[in-house]
VOBA-969000 format. One record per residue: residue in one letter; chain; x, y, z of N, C-alpha, C, CB in turn. Coordinates in steps of 0.1 Angstrom, whole numbers. Glycine has a CB too. Example, Ala and Ser with C-alpha at 12.3 -4.5 7.8 and 13.67 -1.06 7.14 Angstrom:
<nodes>
NODE  A  A  132  -57  78  123  -45  78  132  -33  78  113  -45  90 .
NODE  S  A  128  -22  71  137  -11  71  129  0  79  141  -6  57 .
</nodes>
This chain:
<nodes>
NODE  M  A  6  -12  -3  -4  3  0  9  12  -3  -12  6  19 .
NODE  N  A  11  24  -8  14  30  -6  8  47  -2  19  24  -12 .
NODE  E  A  13  58  -2  3  67  4  -9  72  -5  9  78  8 .
NODE  I  A  -5  68  -16  -22  78  -22  -32  60  -17  -22  84  -52 .
NODE  D  A  -29  48  -14  -42  39  -15  -48  44  2  -37  18  -19 .
NODE  L  A  -37  48  10  -38  44  28  -47  63  24  -15  42  44 .
NODE  L  A  -39  72  21  -49  81  20  -61  83  13  -45  90  19 .
NODE  N  A  -62  76  5  -83  73  2  -88  61  7  -88  69  -17 .
NODE  R  A  -77  59  16  -82  51  30  -88  59  36  -71  45  40 .
NODE  M  A  -83  63  41  -85  74  55  -101  82  47  -64  90  57 .
NODE  R  A  -103  88  40  -110  96  28  -119  94  31  -110  94  16 .
NODE  Q  A  -125  74  27  -135  69  30  -138  67  44  -137  59  24 .
NODE  N  A  -128  62  50  -131  59  66  -141  80  71  -106  56  77 .
NODE  L  A  -138  87  68  -137  100  75  -155  99  66  -120  116  69 .
NODE  E  A  -157  96  54  -171  95  45  -178  87  51  -171  90  29 .
NODE  M  A  -172  76  55  -183  67  61  -193  73  76  -174  51  65 .
NODE  G  A  -177  78  83  -184  85  92  -194  98  91  -177  88  99 .
NODE  I  A  -189  105  78  -195  118  76  -213  115  73  -185  125  60 .
NODE  D  A  -214  104  67  -230  100  63  -233  96  72  -233  90  52 .
NODE  G  A  -225  84  85  -235  75  93  -239  87  103  -229  59  101 .
NODE  I  A  -232  104  107  -237  111  115  -254  121  108  -223  120  120 .
NODE  K  A  -244  118  96  -260  132  91  -273  123  98  -265  133  65 .
NODE  K  A  -269  108  94  -281  98  93  -286  103  105  -279  82  93 .
NODE  V  A  -274  103  116  -288  99  128  -289  109  137  -287  86  139 .
NODE  I  A  -280  128  131  -288  140  137  -301  139  139  -286  152  130 .
NODE  P  A  -312  137  132  -328  142  131  -330  139  141  -338  137  121 .
NODE  Y  A  -322  123  146  -325  110  155  -332  113  170  -309  101  158 .
NODE  A  A  -317  123  175  -307  123  183  -316  130  191  -293  128  178 .
NODE  Q  A  -320  130  209  -333  134  212  -327  150  226  -343  117  220 .
NODE  N  A  -322  139  234  -308  151  238  -302  163  232  -297  145  239 .
NODE  E  A  -302  180  233  -290  184  233  -280  181  226  -287  183  240 .
NODE  G  A  -282  180  247  -263  176  243  -256  165  231  -257  168  257 .
NODE  F  A  -261  152  230  -259  145  224  -263  151  212  -263  134  227 .
NODE  K  A  -268  161  205  -264  166  188  -259  174  189  -273  170  179 .
NODE  E  A  -254  176  201  -243  187  200  -227  182  197  -242  194  214 .
NODE  A  A  -225  169  208  -214  161  203  -217  157  188  -212  148  213 .
NODE  L  A  -225  156  188  -229  150  174  -221  157  155  -250  154  175 .
NODE  S  A  -226  167  165  -223  182  150  -215  185  157  -234  197  145 .
NODE  R  A  -207  182  164  -190  188  164  -181  177  163  -184  196  177 .
NODE  Q  A  -184  162  163  -175  148  157  -182  154  138  -184  124  166 .
NODE  L  A  -194  156  136  -195  158  123  -183  171  114  -209  161  123 .
NODE  T  A  -183  181  118  -172  193  115  -157  185  122  -178  211  125 .
NODE  E  A  -156  182  125  -144  175  129  -138  171  116  -146  162  138 .
NODE  Y  A  -144  158  117  -150  142  107  -146  151  90  -176  137  110 .
NODE  Q  A  -156  164  91  -158  169  72  -140  173  71  -173  188  67 .
NODE  G  A  -136  178  85  -122  193  81  -112  179  87  -121  216  96 .
NODE  L  A  -111  170  90  -99  162  87  -105  152  70  -95  150  105 .
NODE  Y  A  -113  154  67  -121  151  57  -112  154  40  -135  160  60 .
NODE  R  A  -109  170  45  -107  186  36  -88  185  37  -118  205  49 .
NODE  E  A  -87  175  47  -75  175  52  -65  166  41  -77  169  67 .
NODE  S  A  -75  147  45  -66  142  32  -67  143  21  -65  131  30 .
NODE  D  A  -81  154  9  -81  152  4  -70  162  -1  -91  149  4 .
NODE  D  A  -70  176  1  -57  185  0  -45  172  5  -57  202  14 .
NODE  L  A  -42  158  14  -28  157  12  -30  150  1  -18  150  22 .
NODE  L  A  -40  143  0  -40  136  -19  -38  145  -31  -57  130  -24 .
NODE  A  A  -47  154  -29  -35  162  -43  -25  163  -44  -34  172  -47 .
NODE  K  A  -20  169  -31  -1  169  -28  7  160  -28  4  172  -16 .
NODE  H  A  2  148  -30  7  134  -43  1  133  -56  4  119  -38 .
NODE  Q  A  -6  140  -55  -9  136  -73  -21  127  -65  8  126  -86 .
NODE  G  A  -22  126  -64  -36  110  -64  -53  117  -70  -41  102  -39 .
NODE  E  A  -54  105  -73  -68  110  -75  -77  102  -62  -74  107  -92 .
NODE  P  A  -86  107  -59  -92  109  -47  -107  98  -51  -95  128  -44 .
NODE  K  A  -108  85  -42  -118  78  -48  -130  75  -36  -111  64  -55 .
NODE  D  A  -141  75  -39  -151  79  -30  -152  57  -21  -168  89  -41 .
NODE  V  A  -157  67  -12  -167  45  -5  -178  40  -19  -188  49  17 .
NODE  P  A  -168  28  -24  -178  14  -35  -187  25  -36  -186  -5  -28 .
NODE  V  A  -194  22  -46  -210  22  -45  -218  11  -40  -215  25  -57 .
NODE  M  A  -219  5  -40  -223  -13  -36  -222  -12  -17  -207  -26  -44 .
NODE  A  A  -211  -7  -14  -207  -4  -5  -215  10  5  -196  -4  -10 .
NODE  K  A  -220  17  -7  -226  28  1  -241  26  5  -225  42  -9 .
NODE  I  A  -246  19  -9  -259  16  -11  -263  7  0  -260  9  -24 .
NODE  S  A  -255  -3  2  -261  -19  17  -261  -8  26  -245  -37  25 .
NODE  T  A  -244  6  32  -247  4  45  -258  18  44  -231  3  58 .
NODE  E  A  -267  28  31  -271  31  37  -289  31  42  -264  37  36 .
NODE  V  A  -288  22  35  -302  13  30  -302  9  50  -299  -6  13 .
NODE  M  A  -293  -1  52  -289  -11  64  -295  7  72  -267  -20  65 .
NODE  S  A  -287  23  83  -285  29  81  -302  36  85  -276  27  70 .
NODE  T  A  -310  37  71  -320  42  76  -336  31  84  -321  50  63 .
NODE  M  A  -328  16  80  -341  11  85  -336  12  98  -346  -3  81 .
NODE  K  A  -327  11  107  -315  12  115  -326  27  119  -297  13  105 .
NODE  A  A  -325  37  119  -326  55  120  -342  58  122  -319  64  102 .
NODE  M  A  -351  53  114  -365  49  117  -364  37  132  -372  41  100 .
NODE  A  A  -364  29  132  -363  24  148  -356  34  155  -355  8  150 .
NODE  Y  A  -353  42  158  -341  50  172  -352  50  180  -333  68  172 .
NODE  K  A  -353  49  187  -370  53  199  -358  65  211  -382  29  214 .
NODE  E  A  -346  58  211  -336  61  220  -318  66  216  -336  49  228 .
NODE  D  A  -314  80  229  -307  81  217  -295  69  223  -301  99  214 .
NODE  S  A  -299  61  225  -289  60  235  -288  44  227  -295  63  255 .
NODE  K  A  -295  37  212  -293  30  206  -284  35  190  -306  24  208 .
NODE  I  A  -288  54  191  -274  57  183  -258  56  187  -276  70  180 .
NODE  A  A  -260  58  203  -250  58  205  -247  45  205  -248  64  212 .
NODE  E  A  -252  34  211  -248  19  205  -241  22  191  -263  9  203 .
NODE  D  A  -249  27  181  -244  27  162  -229  35  162  -259  39  149 .
NODE  M  A  -229  43  169  -223  47  167  -208  44  173  -228  55  167 .
NODE  V  A  -210  38  183  -197  33  188  -190  20  182  -198  30  203 .
NODE  R  A  -197  14  175  -199  -2  169  -191  4  156  -218  -12  166 .
NODE  G  A  -195  15  149  -189  20  132  -180  24  138  -196  32  121 .
NODE  T  A  -173  37  147  -159  36  155  -149  31  150  -159  29  165 .
NODE  A  A  -153  18  162  -148  11  165  -139  -2  149  -160  8  174 .
NODE  T  A  -152  -2  142  -151  -7  130  -136  -2  122  -163  -3  124 .
NODE  G  A  -135  11  123  -135  21  117  -120  23  121  -148  32  120 .
NODE  I  A  -117  22  134  -100  21  140  -97  16  136  -94  18  149 .
NODE  A  A  -106  -3  143  -97  -12  133  -89  -10  115  -108  -23  131 .
NODE  K  A  -100  -10  109  -93  -8  98  -78  5  95  -106  -4  90 .
NODE  L  A  -81  13  101  -70  23  99  -57  18  104  -72  35  105 .
NODE  I  A  -61  9  115  -48  9  124  -44  0  115  -49  6  141 .
NODE  R  A  -52  -13  102  -45  -24  93  -35  -17  86  -54  -32  83 .
NODE  H  A  -47  -4  73  -43  -1  66  -34  5  69  -48  1  61 .
NODE  Q  A  -25  11  77  -15  21  81  1  13  80  -20  27  97 .
NODE  G  A  -6  2  96  6  -10  89  6  -17  78  7  -22  95 .
NODE  E  A  -2  -18  66  0  -25  57  11  -14  44  -16  -30  53 .
NODE  Y  A  10  -2  48  19  11  41  27  11  49  15  25  39 .
NODE  G  A  35  13  59  49  9  68  54  18  61  56  -6  68 .
NODE  G  A  50  32  51  62  40  44  61  53  58  57  47  22 .
NODE  S  A  70  61  54  75  60  63  77  84  66  90  47  59 .
NODE  N  A  60  88  55  60  102  48  53  103  62  51  105  31 .
NODE  K  A  59  110  67  55  116  82  42  123  87  64  125  86 .
NODE  E  A  37  132  73  26  137  77  13  127  69  27  154  73 .
NODE  V  A  21  122  62  6  109  55  3  100  71  15  91  37 .
NODE  N  A  11  94  77  13  89  89  8  98  96  25  85  91 .
NODE  D  A  10  112  101  4  118  115  -11  120  112  11  132  120 .
NODE  L  A  -18  124  99  -29  126  93  -39  115  96  -26  126  80 .
NODE  C  A  -35  105  99  -36  89  106  -38  90  113  -28  80  108 .
NODE  A  A  -25  90  124  -26  86  138  -42  99  144  -6  90  147 .
NODE  R  A  -41  112  139  -53  120  141  -60  119  138  -54  127  138 .
NODE  I  A  -67  103  132  -80  113  121  -87  94  139  -84  110  88 .
NODE  I  A  -75  81  142  -75  76  150  -82  80  163  -66  73  149 .
NODE  R  A  -72  93  164  -70  98  182  -87  103  181  -53  116  188 .
NODE  A  A  -86  109  165  -106  117  164  -113  109  167  -114  121  149 .
NODE  E  A  -112  100  165  -120  84  163  -123  78  181  -106  69  152 .
NODE  E  A  -109  75  185  -112  70  198  -120  81  212  -98  65  202 .
NODE  K  A  -117  98  206  -121  107  213  -133  97  209  -119  123  210 .
NODE  N  A  -139  103  200  -153  104  196  -166  96  201  -152  100  184 .
NODE  S  A  -153  79  204  -168  68  206  -163  70  218  -170  49  199 .
NODE  E  A  -158  75  230  -156  75  240  -164  89  245  -142  73  240 .
NODE  E  A  -165  97  237  -177  109  241  -191  99  241  -180  124  226 .
NODE  M  A  -191  91  227  -205  83  227  -205  73  232  -212  81  216 .
NODE  K  A  -200  71  247  -202  59  264  -213  67  263  -190  60  283 .
NODE  Q  A  -208  81  267  -220  84  280  -230  84  277  -221  95  287 .
NODE  Y  A  -236  86  264  -246  84  257  -257  68  258  -239  88  245 .
NODE  L  A  -245  60  262  -248  46  263  -266  43  275  -230  39  271 .
</nodes>
């Protein structure tokens, strides 16, 4: 895996997080919970822009989440969202999705094994942000 591959994996990870948060915010009931989700959304959007900028710097072509994976996730998210009755269920899904994202990024960073400081630093920042956000969601379980 090279820098471009890892940057695209980071970008796709963030894209899934952004899409997921946008899907659940309308169903959140607690104002503090909505604010936490909004902060996380803003943070992920900023990191997404950074990944795009770094990808452009390395002359890479951005690759979105594959269409079939996105459709499958969208259908599942919509079905779950319609069933949300309490913030704890949303928080549980957010923690679960974040754990998956963290595991994938750690694996991809290991597969990359490269020494590009900017790429490694961005990946580490995304992982830290996801870990922090997961911890924040746990208070709503």
